[in-house]
A tleap script that builds the chain and sets N, CA, C and O, in Angstrom:
source leaprc.protein.ff14SB
mol = sequence {
  NMET GLY GLU ILE ILE ARG GLU SER GLN ILE
  TRP LYS SER ILE PHE ARG HIE PRO MET PRO
  VAL ASP ARG ARG ASN ARG VAL VAL VAL MET
  LEU THR ASN PHE PHE LEU HIE LEU HIE PRO
  VAL SER VAL LYS LYS GLN GLY ILE ALA LEU
  SER TYR THR TRP CYS MET GLY GLY VAL THR
  PHE PHE LEU PHE LEU VAL GLU THR VAL THR
  GLY ILE LEU LEU MET PHE TYR TYR LYS PRO
  VAL THR TYR GLU ALA TYR ASN ASN ILE GLN
  GLU MET LYS GLU THR LEU PRO LEU GLY MET
  MET ARG GLU MET HIE ARG TRP GLY ALA HIE
  ALA MET VAL LEU THR VAL TRP LEU HIE MET
  PHE ARG VAL PHE MET THR GLY SER TYR LYS
  PRO PRO ARG GLU PHE THR GLY SER SER ALA
  CYS CYS CYS CYS CCYS
}
set mol.1.N position { 0.923 -1.025 -0.250 }
set mol.1.CA position { -0.159 -0.130 -0.038 }
set mol.1.C position { 0.564 1.057 -0.155 }
set mol.1.O position { 0.207 1.838 -1.037 }
set mol.2.N position { 1.592 1.376 0.620 }
set mol.2.CA position { 3.296 2.481 1.069 }
set mol.2.C position { 3.623 2.748 -0.649 }
set mol.2.O position { 3.721 3.792 -1.295 }
set mol.3.N position { 3.706 1.709 -0.930 }
set mol.3.CA position { 4.715 1.793 -2.767 }
set mol.3.C position { 3.743 2.441 -3.411 }
set mol.3.O position { 4.013 3.518 -3.944 }
set mol.4.N position { 2.540 1.948 -3.474 }
set mol.4.CA position { 1.222 2.774 -4.272 }
set mol.4.C position { 1.779 4.103 -3.839 }
set mol.4.O position { 2.610 4.628 -4.580 }
set mol.5.N position { 1.458 4.649 -2.841 }
set mol.5.CA position { 1.268 6.177 -2.367 }
set mol.5.C position { 2.212 6.866 -2.907 }
set mol.5.O position { 2.106 7.975 -3.429 }
set mol.6.N position { 3.644 5.881 -2.728 }
set mol.6.CA position { 5.088 6.814 -3.110 }
set mol.6.C position { 5.280 6.647 -4.382 }
set mol.6.O position { 6.208 7.250 -4.921 }
set mol.7.N position { 4.517 5.871 -5.055 }
set mol.7.CA position { 4.670 6.087 -6.939 }
set mol.7.C position { 3.518 6.789 -7.608 }
set mol.7.O position { 3.634 7.014 -8.813 }
set mol.8.N position { 2.718 7.064 -7.152 }
set mol.8.CA position { 1.859 8.279 -7.328 }
set mol.8.C position { 1.728 9.567 -7.804 }
set mol.8.O position { 2.096 10.255 -6.851 }
set mol.9.N position { 1.399 10.363 -8.780 }
set mol.9.CA position { 1.521 11.296 -9.626 }
set mol.9.C position { 1.712 12.551 -8.114 }
set mol.9.O position { 2.640 13.355 -8.028 }
set mol.10.N position { 0.701 12.415 -7.191 }
set mol.10.CA position { 0.788 13.449 -6.312 }
set mol.10.C position { 1.775 12.933 -5.330 }
set mol.10.O position { 2.723 13.716 -5.377 }
set mol.11.N position { 1.957 12.227 -4.676 }
set mol.11.CA position { 3.220 11.799 -4.030 }
set mol.11.C position { 4.512 12.388 -4.824 }
set mol.11.O position { 5.265 13.072 -4.131 }
set mol.12.N position { 4.858 12.212 -6.166 }
set mol.12.CA position { 5.894 12.708 -6.539 }
set mol.12.C position { 5.944 13.921 -6.720 }
set mol.12.O position { 6.900 14.579 -6.309 }
set mol.13.N position { 4.763 14.544 -7.473 }
set mol.13.CA position { 4.991 16.382 -7.268 }
set mol.13.C position { 4.862 17.099 -5.915 }
set mol.13.O position { 5.079 18.310 -5.953 }
set mol.14.N position { 4.570 16.598 -4.814 }
set mol.14.CA position { 5.136 16.861 -3.257 }
set mol.14.C position { 6.510 16.794 -3.406 }
set mol.14.O position { 7.266 17.748 -3.590 }
set mol.15.N position { 6.873 15.316 -3.296 }
set mol.15.CA position { 8.267 15.262 -2.933 }
set mol.15.C position { 9.288 14.846 -4.136 }
set mol.15.O position { 9.661 13.740 -4.527 }
set mol.16.N position { 9.477 15.672 -4.405 }
set mol.16.CA position { 10.424 15.415 -5.434 }
set mol.16.C position { 11.401 14.942 -5.630 }
set mol.16.O position { 11.628 14.552 -6.776 }
set mol.17.N position { 12.325 14.789 -4.663 }
set mol.17.CA position { 13.532 14.269 -4.295 }
set mol.17.C position { 13.618 13.606 -2.977 }
set mol.17.O position { 13.085 14.088 -1.978 }
set mol.18.N position { 14.434 12.261 -2.974 }
set mol.18.CA position { 14.503 11.346 -1.774 }
set mol.18.C position { 15.309 12.416 -0.402 }
set mol.18.O position { 15.785 13.551 -0.441 }
set mol.19.N position { 15.152 11.351 0.779 }
set mol.19.CA position { 15.866 12.166 2.032 }
set mol.19.C position { 17.105 12.815 1.449 }
set mol.19.O position { 17.748 12.645 0.413 }
set mol.20.N position { 17.190 13.512 2.352 }
set mol.20.CA position { 18.597 14.374 1.875 }
set mol.20.C position { 19.976 13.769 2.887 }
set mol.20.O position { 19.736 13.409 4.039 }
set mol.21.N position { 21.169 13.714 2.420 }
set mol.21.CA position { 21.503 13.044 3.126 }
set mol.21.C position { 23.146 14.314 2.985 }
set mol.21.O position { 24.209 13.797 3.330 }
set mol.22.N position { 23.183 15.273 2.678 }
set mol.22.CA position { 24.310 16.109 2.583 }
set mol.22.C position { 23.709 17.368 2.631 }
set mol.22.O position { 22.519 17.675 2.695 }
set mol.23.N position { 24.932 18.190 2.582 }
set mol.23.CA position { 23.977 19.997 2.573 }
set mol.23.C position { 23.275 20.377 1.326 }
set mol.23.O position { 22.322 21.144 1.466 }
set mol.24.N position { 23.571 19.983 0.142 }
set mol.24.CA position { 23.691 20.273 -1.175 }
set mol.24.C position { 22.353 19.809 -1.819 }
set mol.24.O position { 21.739 20.288 -2.773 }
set mol.25.N position { 22.037 18.590 -0.916 }
set mol.25.CA position { 20.743 17.805 -1.339 }
set mol.25.C position { 19.997 18.314 -0.670 }
set mol.25.O position { 18.886 18.389 -1.195 }
set mol.26.N position { 20.081 18.815 0.500 }
set mol.26.CA position { 19.476 19.257 1.631 }
set mol.26.C position { 18.535 20.523 1.043 }
set mol.26.O position { 17.320 20.573 0.849 }
set mol.27.N position { 19.600 21.536 0.838 }
set mol.27.CA position { 18.835 22.799 -0.290 }
set mol.27.C position { 18.016 22.187 -1.796 }
set mol.27.O position { 17.045 22.615 -2.418 }
set mol.28.N position { 18.614 21.404 -1.936 }
set mol.28.CA position { 17.581 21.237 -3.517 }
set mol.28.C position { 16.419 20.791 -3.144 }
set mol.28.O position { 15.454 21.092 -3.847 }
set mol.29.N position { 16.092 19.457 -1.218 }
set mol.29.CA position { 14.918 19.410 -1.220 }
set mol.29.C position { 14.022 20.595 -0.627 }
set mol.29.O position { 12.838 20.834 -0.863 }
set mol.30.N position { 14.775 21.162 0.076 }
set mol.30.CA position { 13.710 21.952 0.474 }
set mol.30.C position { 13.205 23.432 -0.225 }
set mol.30.O position { 12.361 24.257 0.125 }
set mol.31.N position { 14.351 23.336 -1.646 }
set mol.31.CA position { 13.767 24.448 -2.146 }
set mol.31.C position { 12.821 23.900 -3.449 }
set mol.31.O position { 12.242 24.554 -4.317 }
set mol.32.N position { 12.883 22.789 -3.284 }
set mol.32.CA position { 11.587 22.146 -4.842 }
set mol.32.C position { 10.437 21.582 -4.075 }
set mol.32.O position { 9.396 21.272 -4.654 }
set mol.33.N position { 10.586 21.451 -2.875 }
set mol.33.CA position { 9.823 21.163 -1.924 }
set mol.33.C position { 8.316 22.226 -1.738 }
set mol.33.O position { 8.576 23.424 -1.630 }
set mol.34.N position { 6.963 21.878 -1.704 }
set mol.34.CA position { 6.265 22.912 -2.128 }
set mol.34.C position { 6.351 23.092 -0.384 }
set mol.34.O position { 6.950 24.036 0.131 }
set mol.35.N position { 5.734 22.156 0.310 }
set mol.35.CA position { 6.082 22.672 1.384 }
set mol.35.C position { 7.026 23.506 2.210 }
set mol.35.O position { 6.985 24.558 2.848 }
set mol.36.N position { 7.935 22.518 1.897 }
set mol.36.CA position { 9.322 22.816 2.798 }
set mol.36.C position { 10.203 24.620 2.095 }
set mol.36.O position { 11.087 25.297 2.620 }
set mol.37.N position { 9.490 24.818 0.865 }
set mol.37.CA position { 10.289 26.005 0.083 }
set mol.37.C position { 9.943 27.245 1.142 }
set mol.37.O position { 10.862 28.056 1.262 }
set mol.38.N position { 9.063 27.434 1.716 }
set mol.38.CA position { 8.901 28.502 2.832 }
set mol.38.C position { 9.616 28.693 3.861 }
set mol.38.O position { 9.415 29.799 4.361 }
set mol.39.N position { 10.518 27.944 4.485 }
set mol.39.CA position { 11.681 28.113 5.573 }
set mol.39.C position { 12.587 27.827 4.790 }
set mol.39.O position { 12.731 27.126 3.789 }
set mol.40.N position { 13.412 28.749 5.658 }
set mol.40.CA position { 14.688 28.555 5.098 }
set mol.40.C position { 15.723 27.319 5.227 }
set mol.40.O position { 15.759 26.637 6.252 }
set mol.41.N position { 16.628 27.059 4.027 }
set mol.41.CA position { 17.523 25.623 4.360 }
set mol.41.C position { 18.347 25.640 5.848 }
set mol.41.O position { 18.474 24.665 6.588 }
set mol.42.N position { 18.892 27.060 6.094 }
set mol.42.CA position { 19.662 27.138 7.501 }
set mol.42.C position { 19.530 28.509 8.285 }
set mol.42.O position { 19.574 29.662 7.856 }
set mol.43.N position { 19.312 27.902 9.886 }
set mol.43.CA position { 19.010 29.248 10.484 }
set mol.43.C position { 19.622 29.029 11.627 }
set mol.43.O position { 19.494 28.028 12.331 }
set mol.44.N position { 20.403 30.113 11.861 }
set mol.44.CA position { 21.031 30.682 12.762 }
set mol.44.C position { 20.644 29.732 14.061 }
set mol.44.O position { 19.428 29.569 14.160 }
set mol.45.N position { 21.516 29.006 15.181 }
set mol.45.CA position { 21.282 28.068 16.584 }
set mol.45.C position { 20.770 29.210 17.109 }
set mol.45.O position { 19.650 28.782 17.388 }
set mol.46.N position { 20.755 30.746 17.569 }
set mol.46.CA position { 19.968 31.646 18.294 }
set mol.46.C position { 18.516 32.182 17.550 }
set mol.46.O position { 17.601 32.821 18.070 }
set mol.47.N position { 18.611 31.818 16.516 }
set mol.47.CA position { 17.547 32.153 15.595 }
set mol.47.C position { 16.032 30.983 15.716 }
set mol.47.O position { 14.869 31.167 15.356 }
set mol.48.N position { 16.590 29.980 16.271 }
set mol.48.CA position { 15.553 28.948 17.110 }
set mol.48.C position { 15.414 28.702 18.394 }
set mol.48.O position { 14.606 27.921 18.898 }
set mol.49.N position { 16.545 29.658 19.178 }
set mol.49.CA position { 16.295 29.603 20.793 }
set mol.49.C position { 15.223 29.991 21.363 }
set mol.49.O position { 14.849 31.163 21.398 }
set mol.50.N position { 14.216 28.339 22.216 }
set mol.50.CA position { 13.207 28.659 22.758 }
set mol.50.C position { 13.231 29.997 23.520 }
set mol.50.O position { 14.226 30.154 24.227 }
set mol.51.N position { 12.314 31.001 23.510 }
set mol.51.CA position { 12.263 32.241 24.839 }
set mol.51.C position { 10.904 32.872 24.825 }
set mol.51.O position { 10.091 32.527 23.968 }
set mol.52.N position { 10.590 33.840 25.790 }
set mol.52.CA position { 9.095 33.496 26.261 }
set mol.52.C position { 8.333 34.470 24.907 }
set mol.52.O position { 7.107 34.530 24.806 }
set mol.53.N position { 9.257 35.174 23.950 }
set mol.53.CA position { 8.986 35.805 22.891 }
set mol.53.C position { 8.482 34.596 21.698 }
set mol.53.O position { 7.872 35.168 20.795 }
set mol.54.N position { 8.531 33.847 21.585 }
set mol.54.CA position { 8.576 32.654 20.249 }
set mol.54.C position { 7.563 32.170 19.605 }
set mol.54.O position { 7.505 31.535 18.552 }
set mol.55.N position { 6.421 32.681 20.648 }
set mol.55.CA position { 5.071 32.178 19.802 }
set mol.55.C position { 4.653 33.527 20.168 }
set mol.55.O position { 3.888 33.586 21.130 }
set mol.56.N position { 5.073 34.899 19.470 }
set mol.56.CA position { 3.570 35.919 19.472 }
set mol.56.C position { 3.350 35.612 17.929 }
set mol.56.O position { 2.531 36.382 17.428 }
set mol.57.N position { 3.860 34.712 17.090 }
set mol.57.CA position { 3.033 34.902 15.786 }
set mol.57.C position { 1.914 33.892 15.737 }
set mol.57.O position { 0.875 33.878 15.077 }
set mol.58.N position { 2.272 33.293 16.364 }
set mol.58.CA position { 1.252 32.287 16.514 }
set mol.58.C position { -0.095 32.361 17.616 }
set mol.58.O position { -1.157 31.739 17.623 }
set mol.59.N position { 0.407 33.311 18.443 }
set mol.59.CA position { -0.422 33.731 19.508 }
set mol.59.C position { -1.738 35.218 18.764 }
set mol.59.O position { -2.874 35.606 19.037 }
set mol.60.N position { -0.805 35.523 17.903 }
set mol.60.CA position { -1.173 36.568 17.144 }
set mol.60.C position { -2.387 36.071 15.944 }
set mol.60.O position { -3.419 36.642 15.593 }
set mol.61.N position { -1.795 34.813 15.516 }
set mol.61.CA position { -2.583 33.783 14.832 }
set mol.61.C position { -3.906 33.394 15.303 }
set mol.61.O position { -4.877 33.138 14.592 }
set mol.62.N position { -3.849 33.376 16.495 }
set mol.62.CA position { -4.731 32.613 17.151 }
set mol.62.C position { -5.760 33.447 17.541 }
set mol.62.O position { -6.860 33.489 16.990 }
set mol.63.N position { -5.462 34.016 18.353 }
set mol.63.CA position { -6.363 35.583 18.358 }
set mol.63.C position { -7.215 36.380 17.032 }
set mol.63.O position { -8.265 37.017 17.116 }
set mol.64.N position { -6.546 36.163 16.047 }
set mol.64.CA position { -7.103 36.496 14.489 }
set mol.64.C position { -8.123 35.369 14.270 }
set mol.64.O position { -9.052 35.676 13.524 }
set mol.65.N position { -8.131 34.281 14.710 }
set mol.65.CA position { -9.300 33.201 14.388 }
set mol.65.C position { -10.412 33.686 15.060 }
set mol.65.O position { -11.514 33.948 14.578 }
set mol.66.N position { -9.941 33.811 16.512 }
set mol.66.CA position { -11.371 34.453 17.768 }
set mol.66.C position { -11.786 35.447 17.109 }
set mol.66.O position { -12.992 35.486 16.864 }
set mol.67.N position { -10.929 36.514 16.641 }
set mol.67.CA position { -11.275 37.875 15.958 }
set mol.67.C position { -12.466 37.474 14.996 }
set mol.67.O position { -13.649 37.812 15.002 }
set mol.68.N position { -11.698 36.584 14.115 }
set mol.68.CA position { -13.063 35.880 13.030 }
set mol.68.C position { -14.195 35.549 13.455 }
set mol.68.O position { -15.231 36.145 13.161 }
set mol.69.N position { -14.107 34.383 14.329 }
set mol.69.CA position { -15.196 33.524 14.856 }
set mol.69.C position { -16.063 34.630 15.331 }
set mol.69.O position { -17.157 35.057 14.962 }
set mol.70.N position { -15.053 35.029 16.466 }
set mol.70.CA position { -16.639 35.877 17.489 }
set mol.70.C position { -17.531 36.876 16.584 }
set mol.70.O position { -18.750 37.037 16.654 }
set mol.71.N position { -16.371 37.669 15.488 }
set mol.71.CA position { -16.683 39.029 14.863 }
set mol.71.C position { -18.221 37.965 13.888 }
set mol.71.O position { -19.420 38.206 14.029 }
set mol.72.N position { -17.820 37.235 13.293 }
set mol.72.CA position { -19.072 36.543 12.644 }
set mol.72.C position { -20.397 36.321 13.373 }
set mol.72.O position { -21.502 36.725 13.012 }
set mol.73.N position { -20.065 35.540 14.568 }
set mol.73.CA position { -21.586 35.184 15.111 }
set mol.73.C position { -22.259 36.534 15.889 }
set mol.73.O position { -23.463 36.682 16.093 }
set mol.74.N position { -21.123 37.538 16.294 }
set mol.74.CA position { -21.482 39.124 16.410 }
set mol.74.C position { -22.214 39.610 15.399 }
set mol.74.O position { -22.909 40.594 15.655 }
set mol.75.N position { -22.241 39.033 13.979 }
set mol.75.CA position { -22.383 40.447 12.986 }
set mol.75.C position { -23.886 39.601 12.695 }
set mol.75.O position { -24.770 40.246 12.131 }
set mol.76.N position { -24.060 38.704 12.936 }
set mol.76.CA position { -25.978 37.945 13.228 }
set mol.76.C position { -26.813 38.744 13.914 }
set mol.76.O position { -27.983 38.902 13.566 }
set mol.77.N position { -26.073 39.549 15.366 }
set mol.77.CA position { -27.267 39.732 15.920 }
set mol.77.C position { -27.026 41.562 16.552 }
set mol.77.O position { -27.730 42.290 17.252 }
set mol.78.N position { -25.929 41.713 16.001 }
set mol.78.CA position { -25.804 43.494 15.671 }
set mol.78.C position { -26.738 44.627 14.917 }
set mol.78.O position { -27.215 43.852 14.087 }
set mol.79.N position { -27.269 45.731 14.640 }
set mol.79.CA position { -28.160 46.112 13.915 }
set mol.79.C position { -26.845 47.462 14.468 }
set mol.79.O position { -26.572 47.713 15.641 }
set mol.80.N position { -26.301 48.057 13.382 }
set mol.80.CA position { -25.264 49.330 13.342 }
set mol.80.C position { -26.064 50.507 12.545 }
set mol.80.O position { -25.682 50.983 11.476 }
set mol.81.N position { -27.590 51.007 13.463 }
set mol.81.CA position { -28.290 51.865 13.002 }
set mol.81.C position { -28.650 52.282 14.129 }
set mol.81.O position { -29.028 51.733 15.163 }
set mol.82.N position { -28.397 53.891 13.631 }
set mol.82.CA position { -27.833 54.986 14.947 }
set mol.82.C position { -28.505 54.770 15.859 }
set mol.82.O position { -28.082 54.759 17.015 }
set mol.83.N position { -29.572 54.577 15.558 }
set mol.83.CA position { -30.977 54.592 16.660 }
set mol.83.C position { -31.337 53.419 17.695 }
set mol.83.O position { -31.960 53.431 18.757 }
set mol.84.N position { -30.656 52.332 16.918 }
set mol.84.CA position { -30.674 50.932 17.675 }
set mol.84.C position { -29.311 50.246 18.293 }
set mol.84.O position { -29.405 49.303 19.079 }
set mol.85.N position { -28.404 50.626 18.002 }
set mol.85.CA position { -26.657 50.663 18.693 }
set mol.85.C position { -26.823 50.793 20.129 }
set mol.85.O position { -26.216 49.868 20.668 }
set mol.86.N position { -27.090 51.149 20.529 }
set mol.86.CA position { -26.716 51.181 21.953 }
set mol.86.C position { -27.495 50.383 22.906 }
set mol.86.O position { -26.958 49.741 23.808 }
set mol.87.N position { -29.494 50.446 22.589 }
set mol.87.CA position { -29.981 49.655 23.045 }
set mol.87.C position { -29.582 48.170 22.316 }
set mol.87.O position { -29.966 47.186 22.949 }
set mol.88.N position { -29.114 48.003 21.506 }
set mol.88.CA position { -29.174 46.572 21.229 }
set mol.88.C position { -27.270 46.222 21.639 }
set mol.88.O position { -26.902 45.059 21.471 }
set mol.89.N position { -26.629 46.856 21.946 }
set mol.89.CA position { -25.409 46.399 23.025 }
set mol.89.C position { -25.816 45.961 24.627 }
set mol.89.O position { -25.261 45.199 25.419 }
set mol.90.N position { -26.818 46.646 24.713 }
set mol.90.CA position { -27.405 46.665 25.944 }
set mol.90.C position { -28.107 45.432 26.053 }
set mol.90.O position { -28.214 44.820 27.115 }
set mol.91.N position { -28.610 45.042 24.915 }
set mol.91.CA position { -29.675 44.137 24.865 }
set mol.91.C position { -28.531 42.588 25.124 }
set mol.91.O position { -28.730 41.756 26.008 }
set mol.92.N position { -27.536 42.543 24.251 }
set mol.92.CA position { -26.438 41.851 23.641 }
set mol.92.C position { -25.244 41.613 25.084 }
set mol.92.O position { -24.444 40.685 25.209 }
set mol.93.N position { -25.425 42.548 25.848 }
set mol.93.CA position { -24.673 42.442 27.384 }
set mol.93.C position { -25.625 41.628 28.301 }
set mol.93.O position { -25.151 41.099 29.307 }
set mol.94.N position { -27.063 41.489 27.978 }
set mol.94.CA position { -27.623 40.887 29.496 }
set mol.94.C position { -27.308 39.617 29.047 }
set mol.94.O position { -26.727 38.863 29.828 }
set mol.95.N position { -27.725 39.058 27.377 }
set mol.95.CA position { -27.829 37.451 27.464 }
set mol.95.C position { -26.397 37.079 27.275 }
set mol.95.O position { -25.587 37.680 26.569 }
set mol.96.N position { -26.131 35.740 28.180 }
set mol.96.CA position { -24.680 35.583 28.497 }
set mol.96.C position { -24.400 35.100 27.517 }
set mol.96.O position { -23.813 36.093 27.088 }
set mol.97.N position { -24.257 34.097 26.401 }
set mol.97.CA position { -24.007 33.772 25.918 }
set mol.97.C position { -23.588 34.772 24.445 }
set mol.97.O position { -22.816 34.370 23.575 }
set mol.98.N position { -24.066 35.696 24.429 }
set mol.98.CA position { -24.019 36.564 23.317 }
set mol.98.C position { -22.789 38.105 23.947 }
set mol.98.O position { -21.869 38.586 23.286 }
set mol.99.N position { -23.205 38.503 25.286 }
set mol.99.CA position { -22.667 39.072 26.460 }
set mol.99.C position { -20.896 38.539 26.294 }
set mol.99.O position { -20.057 39.263 25.759 }
set mol.100.N position { -20.570 37.115 26.883 }
set mol.100.CA position { -19.431 36.513 26.510 }
set mol.100.C position { -18.962 37.003 25.460 }
set mol.100.O position { -18.015 37.788 25.510 }
set mol.101.N position { -19.770 36.483 23.831 }
set mol.101.CA position { -18.615 36.481 23.222 }
set mol.101.C position { -18.609 37.884 22.409 }
set mol.101.O position { -17.790 38.198 21.545 }
set mol.102.N position { -19.588 38.576 22.825 }
set mol.102.CA position { -19.114 40.615 22.671 }
set mol.102.C position { -17.487 40.905 23.457 }
set mol.102.O position { -16.540 41.513 22.958 }
set mol.103.N position { -17.534 40.461 24.383 }
set mol.103.CA position { -16.266 40.467 25.747 }
set mol.103.C position { -15.158 39.943 25.257 }
set mol.103.O position { -14.060 40.482 25.393 }
set mol.104.N position { -15.427 38.412 24.399 }
set mol.104.CA position { -14.218 37.947 24.094 }
set mol.104.C position { -13.685 38.621 22.857 }
set mol.104.O position { -12.472 38.735 22.681 }
set mol.105.N position { -14.536 39.051 22.035 }
set mol.105.CA position { -13.758 39.551 20.841 }
set mol.105.C position { -13.839 41.207 20.811 }
set mol.105.O position { -13.946 41.830 19.755 }
set mol.106.N position { -13.779 41.770 21.988 }
set mol.106.CA position { -13.511 43.278 22.924 }
set mol.106.C position { -11.747 42.794 22.741 }
set mol.106.O position { -10.925 43.050 21.861 }
set mol.107.N position { -11.658 41.931 24.120 }
set mol.107.CA position { -10.599 41.926 24.787 }
set mol.107.C position { -9.692 41.139 23.683 }
set mol.107.O position { -8.533 41.536 23.800 }
set mol.108.N position { -9.807 40.213 22.703 }
set mol.108.CA position { -9.541 39.704 21.641 }
set mol.108.C position { -8.695 40.860 21.215 }
set mol.108.O position { -7.537 41.028 21.595 }
set mol.109.N position { -9.319 41.612 20.437 }
set mol.109.CA position { -8.911 42.857 19.830 }
set mol.109.C position { -8.037 43.291 20.301 }
set mol.109.O position { -6.946 43.348 19.734 }
set mol.110.N position { -8.357 43.910 21.985 }
set mol.110.CA position { -6.831 44.160 22.564 }
set mol.110.C position { -5.780 43.555 22.201 }
set mol.110.O position { -4.870 43.899 21.446 }
set mol.111.N position { -5.967 42.601 22.807 }
set mol.111.CA position { -4.643 41.228 22.854 }
set mol.111.C position { -3.848 41.563 21.807 }
set mol.111.O position { -2.704 42.011 21.741 }
set mol.112.N position { -4.718 41.242 20.949 }
set mol.112.CA position { -3.862 41.195 19.448 }
set mol.112.C position { -3.250 42.461 18.821 }
set mol.112.O position { -2.542 42.413 17.815 }
set mol.113.N position { -3.545 43.536 19.437 }
set mol.113.CA position { -3.035 44.821 19.236 }
set mol.113.C position { -1.830 44.534 19.519 }
set mol.113.O position { -0.843 44.514 18.784 }
set mol.114.N position { -1.991 44.191 21.188 }
set mol.114.CA position { -0.356 43.886 21.627 }
set mol.114.C position { 0.608 42.620 21.108 }
set mol.114.O position { 1.822 42.804 21.019 }
set mol.115.N position { 0.163 41.648 20.854 }
set mol.115.CA position { 0.599 40.937 20.880 }
set mol.115.C position { 1.524 40.972 18.986 }
set mol.115.O position { 2.605 40.587 18.540 }
set mol.116.N position { 0.115 41.768 18.349 }
set mol.116.CA position { 1.007 41.800 17.175 }
set mol.116.C position { 2.462 42.954 17.478 }
set mol.116.O position { 3.468 42.679 16.824 }
set mol.117.N position { 2.531 43.955 18.253 }
set mol.117.CA position { 3.662 44.889 18.372 }
set mol.117.C position { 4.667 43.982 19.390 }
set mol.117.O position { 5.830 44.385 19.389 }
set mol.118.N position { 4.470 43.148 20.010 }
set mol.118.CA position { 5.415 42.364 20.870 }
set mol.118.C position { 6.122 41.709 19.470 }
set mol.118.O position { 7.294 41.971 19.200 }
set mol.119.N position { 5.516 41.069 18.843 }
set mol.119.CA position { 5.845 40.174 17.739 }
set mol.119.C position { 6.821 40.771 16.488 }
set mol.119.O position { 7.690 40.141 15.885 }
set mol.120.N position { 6.420 42.147 16.288 }
set mol.120.CA position { 7.308 43.074 15.456 }
set mol.120.C position { 8.115 43.384 16.049 }
set mol.120.O position { 9.130 43.480 15.360 }
set mol.121.N position { 8.367 43.782 17.706 }
set mol.121.CA position { 9.254 44.281 18.449 }
set mol.121.C position { 10.477 42.961 17.856 }
set mol.121.O position { 11.274 43.316 16.987 }
set mol.122.N position { 10.508 42.228 18.117 }
set mol.122.CA position { 11.164 40.745 18.770 }
set mol.122.C position { 11.507 40.815 17.072 }
set mol.122.O position { 12.692 41.121 16.940 }
set mol.123.N position { 10.927 40.651 15.937 }
set mol.123.CA position { 11.486 40.195 14.792 }
set mol.123.C position { 12.590 41.526 14.540 }
set mol.123.O position { 13.721 41.255 14.137 }
set mol.124.N position { 12.256 42.769 14.761 }
set mol.124.CA position { 13.215 43.876 14.301 }
set mol.124.C position { 14.492 43.788 15.471 }
set mol.124.O position { 15.566 44.306 15.162 }
set mol.125.N position { 14.318 42.981 17.103 }
set mol.125.CA position { 15.327 43.148 17.743 }
set mol.125.C position { 16.478 42.560 17.821 }
set mol.125.O position { 17.610 42.848 18.208 }
set mol.126.N position { 15.630 41.165 17.107 }
set mol.126.CA position { 16.359 39.998 16.685 }
set mol.126.C position { 16.964 40.219 15.495 }
set mol.126.O position { 17.949 39.504 15.307 }
set mol.127.N position { 16.649 41.096 14.498 }
set mol.127.CA position { 16.744 41.031 13.137 }
set mol.127.C position { 17.123 40.153 12.082 }
set mol.127.O position { 18.095 39.998 11.342 }
set mol.128.N position { 15.592 39.438 12.348 }
set mol.128.CA position { 14.552 38.009 11.264 }
set mol.128.C position { 14.164 38.697 10.180 }
set mol.128.O position { 13.314 38.308 9.379 }
set mol.129.N position { 14.694 39.595 10.134 }
set mol.129.CA position { 13.767 40.627 8.776 }
set mol.129.C position { 15.267 40.418 7.889 }
set mol.129.O position { 15.018 40.293 6.690 }
set mol.130.N position { 16.641 40.356 8.175 }
set mol.130.CA position { 17.563 40.048 7.666 }
set mol.130.C position { 17.622 38.933 6.769 }
set mol.130.O position { 16.961 37.962 7.135 }
set mol.131.N position { 18.521 38.775 5.207 }
set mol.131.CA position { 18.335 37.616 5.001 }
set mol.131.C position { 19.334 36.305 5.797 }
set mol.131.O position { 20.417 36.512 6.343 }
set mol.132.N position { 18.529 34.738 5.666 }
set mol.132.CA position { 18.042 34.362 4.558 }
set mol.132.C position { 16.448 34.549 5.104 }
set mol.132.O position { 15.699 33.632 4.767 }
set mol.133.N position { 15.972 35.412 5.744 }
set mol.133.CA position { 14.571 35.697 6.132 }
set mol.133.C position { 13.576 36.212 5.947 }
set mol.133.O position { 12.411 36.020 6.293 }
set mol.134.N position { 14.387 37.298 5.029 }
set mol.134.CA position { 13.482 38.751 4.543 }
set mol.134.C position { 12.429 38.483 4.059 }
set mol.134.O position { 11.663 39.437 4.193 }
set mol.135.N position { 11.864 37.436 3.418 }
set mol.135.CA position { 10.724 37.200 3.067 }
set mol.135.C position { 9.415 36.730 3.543 }
set mol.135.O position { 8.340 36.624 2.952 }
set mol.136.N position { 9.788 36.454 4.838 }
set mol.136.CA position { 9.066 35.692 5.334 }
set mol.136.C position { 8.960 36.405 6.832 }
set mol.136.O position { 7.988 36.271 7.577 }
set mol.137.N position { 10.316 37.300 7.172 }
set mol.137.CA position { 9.865 38.377 8.353 }
set mol.137.C position { 9.692 37.639 9.769 }
set mol.137.O position { 9.028 38.318 10.552 }
set mol.138.N position { 10.094 36.514 10.237 }
set mol.138.CA position { 10.598 35.676 11.289 }
set mol.138.C position { 11.899 34.871 11.308 }
set mol.138.O position { 12.488 34.419 10.326 }
set mol.139.N position { 12.200 34.783 12.434 }
set mol.139.CA position { 13.769 34.003 12.960 }
set mol.139.C position { 13.377 32.983 12.847 }
set mol.139.O position { 14.112 32.180 12.272 }
set mol.140.N position { 11.990 32.504 13.355 }
set mol.140.CA position { 11.695 30.951 13.316 }
set mol.140.C position { 10.079 30.572 13.200 }
set mol.140.O position { 9.330 31.300 13.852 }
set mol.141.N position { 9.605 29.729 12.594 }
set mol.141.CA position { 8.184 29.604 12.220 }
set mol.141.C position { 7.105 30.551 12.709 }
set mol.141.O position { 7.033 30.827 13.907 }
set mol.142.N position { 6.461 30.941 12.024 }
set mol.142.CA position { 5.865 32.420 12.776 }
set mol.142.C position { 4.510 31.489 13.658 }
set mol.142.O position { 4.330 31.750 14.847 }
set mol.143.N position { 3.866 30.713 13.149 }
set mol.143.CA position { 2.668 29.875 13.595 }
set mol.143.C position { 3.971 29.342 14.751 }
set mol.143.O position { 3.348 28.355 14.361 }
set mol.144.N position { 4.525 29.169 15.236 }
set mol.144.CA position { 4.566 27.761 16.395 }
set mol.144.C position { 4.106 28.181 17.737 }
set mol.144.O position { 4.065 29.312 18.222 }
set mol.145.N position { 3.592 26.444 18.497 }
set mol.145.CA position { 3.354 26.370 19.753 }
set mol.145.C position { 2.786 25.467 19.370 }
set mol.145.O position { 2.170 24.747 20.155 }
savepdb mol mol.pdb
quit
């Protein structure tokens, strides 16, 4: 069964070279693989050292997902008409699920501004915008954790 999968056109289009055994072959594998080409072939040891700011990109992405989901759900109940907006917010606060969702949306927005700033600060301080990472903007995987 595994041999059939490895001989398929899909497998061959994704994995174009065998497992790397030396640096040159590793570069070829990384640059020709659809998934691996997003990451650099080599990274400085200090760039992947685990620290308290390593997951700022991942936390920001998680908060973006929270904002998207809660925003879509709140969109169904909020009426942005001038004469109904205030009463609409008060009504949402009183019903527990919508009040909690509105607070999640609000605090998620505040937290996202903070984590984006911290992530950009970390990228600047560690020089992660310099080659070979100038196109990805992060010293390690942006969405780790």
